[in-house]
N, C-alpha and C positions, 0 to 999 in steps of 0.2 A: 251859572251855566258852566259845564265841563269844557276844558280845553279843547280847543279844535285839535284833531289829530295832526300830526305830521304828515304832510302828502309824500307819498313815495315818488321817487323819480321816473315817472312814467310819461313819455312823450305822448301828447295827443295824437290820435289817429288822423290821418289825411282828412281834412274837412271839416274837422271838429275844432272848434276856436277854444284856446286854452283859457281858463277864467283867470282874470287879472287880479282879482281880490277875493276875500273869504266873507263878503257881506251877506251874500245869499244863503251861504251854509250857517252862518251864525245866525242869520233871521231864522231859519229852520229849526235850529235847536233853541232858540229862545221861545219860538212858538210852541215846540214839544214840552219845554219846561213849564210852561204857562198851563198846558193842558195835562200835565202829569197828574197821577199815572194813566197809562193809556192801554187801549187794546188795538193793536195795528191789525187791520184785515190784511193777511199775507198770502197772496195767491203765487208767489214765486215769480212773478213778472218783474220787469227791470223796475217800474215804479214802486211797488209794494216793497220788493226786496231792498231797494235803496232806502226807503222809509223805515223799514224794520230795522236795517243795519244802523242807521243814524239814530234812530229812537233808543236802540239798545246801547249804542256807544255813548249817547248823551246823559240817559236816564239810569243806565244799569238794567240789567235783566229783570231785576224784582219790580221795576216800574213800567216795564215796556214788555207786554204779553203779546205775543204774535199768534194769531189764531188764522188756521187755515179751514175754509168751508169745504167739507168733503161731500160730493154728491155725484150723481151720474154726469153732470155736465162739466165735471173737472177730468180733464185727460189724465190717465194713470202715470204717465211720464212727469206731469207737473206736480203732482202729488209727492212722487217719489224725490223730485227735485227740491221741493219745500223741505222734506225731511233732511235732506243732505245739507242744504243751506243752513238750516237751525243747527246741525250738529257741527258743521265747519265754523260757523260764526258765534257759537255759544249763545243762540237766541233762546229765550223762554218761550218754547212752542207748544201749542195745544192744537188738536184737531176738532172739529165741531161738525156734525152732521146736519145738513139742511135737505129739506124734502121739497124742491120746488115742484115736482110732479104731482103734489098733493094740492097744489093750487090751481083752480081752474083758468084763471087769467093767464097763468104761465103756460099751460098745456094748449091753450087756444092759440098762443102764438101770434097775438096782435102786435101792433107797433109798441104796445106798452109792456112787452113780455119782460124786459130788464126791470121794469118798476116792480114786478111781483118777485123776480129772482132776488132783487136787492132788499125787498122786505123780509124775505125769507132769511137773508144772510143777517139782517139787522135784528130779527127775532133770537137768533143763536147767539149773536155778539153782545146783545144787551143782557143776556143771562150771564154770560161770563163777567161783563162788566160791572152788572149789579153786585154779584156776589163776590167778586175777588177781593174787595175791600170794603170797609164800613161805609166810606164816601164814594165809593164807585170810581170808575175808571171812564176817561173819555174814549170813544171809539173815532179811530182816525183811519182814513182811506187813502190811497196812494192816487189821487186824481190831481192831473197837472193841468197847466193852463190851457195847453192845447186840446184837451179832452173837453173844455166848456164849450167849444164850437161845433161838436157833432151831436147827433141824435143820441142822447144819453139818459133815458127816463129813469135809470137806476140811481144816478145822482141825486135827482129829485126826491126819490124814495129815501135815500140815506140822508138828504139834508132835512127832511121833514122830521125825521126820527132823531135829529141832534147830532148825527156824525159831523166830524170836522175833516176839512182837507188842508193840512199844514203846507203841503207842496205848493197849493195855491196861494196861501197866505204869505208864504216867503218867496213868491214871484217864479217858480220853478216850471219851465217849459219842459217838453219831453227830451229836446236836446240838452237842456241843463242836467237832467237826471242822468243822461248817459255820459255827459262830459265828466261830472263830478264822480259817478260811479268808477269810470275808468280810472281817475287820478287818485281814488281812494284804494284802488286794487281790487274791485269787485268784480267777480267774473261774470256777473248779469248785466255788465254795461252794454253788451251789444246782442244781449237775448232776444231772438225775435218775438213779436207780439203774439199772444196765444189767448185769443177770446175764448169764452166758453163754448162748449160743443153744440149748444142749442143755436148758436150764431150760424151754423152751417144749414139751417133749415129755413126755406123761404117763408116770410111772413104768411100766415093764413094756412100753414099746413102744420097740423097739431104736432107738438112734439111729445113723442111717446118713448117709452123703455126700449122698444126695439130699434126706433130710429137712432137714438143716442148710442145705442150698442153698435150698430153698423158703422156709423162714423167713427167711433173709438177704434173698432178693429182695423178699418181701413187705414186711418191716419197713423195708427201705430205700426201697421205693417210697412207703410211708406217711409216712415221716419227710420225705421230699422235698416232700410236701404241707404240712409244717409240724407235723405231729403227733409233737413231740419225745419225749414219753414213751407207747410203744406196746408192746405184746407181741402176737405172733401166736401163739396156741397150736395145736399141731399135732395134728389128729385124724384121721389118715389122709387122705381127700380132703376133709375140713372144716377149715376154718380159723376160730378163734374169736378175735376182735379184742378186746382190752382197752385202754382208754384212760381217763385220769382222768374223773370224773363230769362236770367242767366241759367236757369235749371231746366228749362223746355227741353233741350237738345237732350240733356240726361235721361229725361222721362221717356223721349221718343226711342232713345238708343236701347232702354231697358225695358221698351214696351211689353214684352211678353210677362216679364216678372211683375211689372207694374199692375198690368191687366188681370193676371191671375191673383194677385193679393187683393184687389179690389173686389173681384168676383167672389172670393172666398168669404168677403164680408157680407154677402148676400145681394149684391147689385148685379143686375142682368146686363147693364149697359154701362160702358166705361168711357168717359170723355175727357178731353184735355182743353182747358181754356187757354187759347192763344193770346189773350190779353194779359195773362199772368195773374200773379197774387195781388188782390186789392182788399186790404182789410176794410171790413165794414161794408162791402160793396152791396150787400143785400139791402142796406138802407136806402138805396136809390129807389126802391120801390114805393116807399112811403111819400105821402104829400107833404105839404108844407106843415101840417099840424102834427105829423108823426104817424098818420093813421095809414094802415095797410090797405090796399085796394080791395 
């Protein structure tokens, strides 16, 4: 195992407990060494970015290939950030195209949509893993312990195809990822969650090129106004905007700009959800079996 990096003198943010020992990071490094060489599914979020950085630091860029799946469900800003992180951190980075819209199960947008999405990802990553070296590479995803308790059919698809979850193996929660990311000086430590754009479409409503395009345009415009954490839920010709509760007043104060931007994306009606941003809240429509009504 490579030596653990020296932790910079960064004080934990309020409410974030400082780690008292290196055991969890060392477990993660040991897990990655056992799996090496690896292909890291790198979406640029806090979890995948942390895993990509640790894998590269532990194994070296030659044995840690970071792959970003490029499709219409990935926001342009997220792809740009993946490229910037790869440059800043010296990652061995490749981009692979995935075609989720070519899968009827994905387009139908049932409760198992993420299963079909992750299957498309695994198809792309397995090609890289199989040809990268004679003995192949292990595909690793940035799934943490907290993710195991949510409706995540994509995890099942990845596991069925042999993907590994080293953060889970090492006992990392979402908070652990953010805590260690900050102490290691990674700017992604407080990056807001950014689920794929199809998560803005209620289950049962088909996912189409036009729908993803409207969501992309609307959210990009709102982010350009400084609203970093934002969701535009798609309900036909109605857009329902979700922002953190602390940003509700900002949206109301800038109502004219917000409304104009969302109208330009193709929506006739613009609404603001007074309950605020709730990641994954469309999962509430599913029954206990994960089936949409």
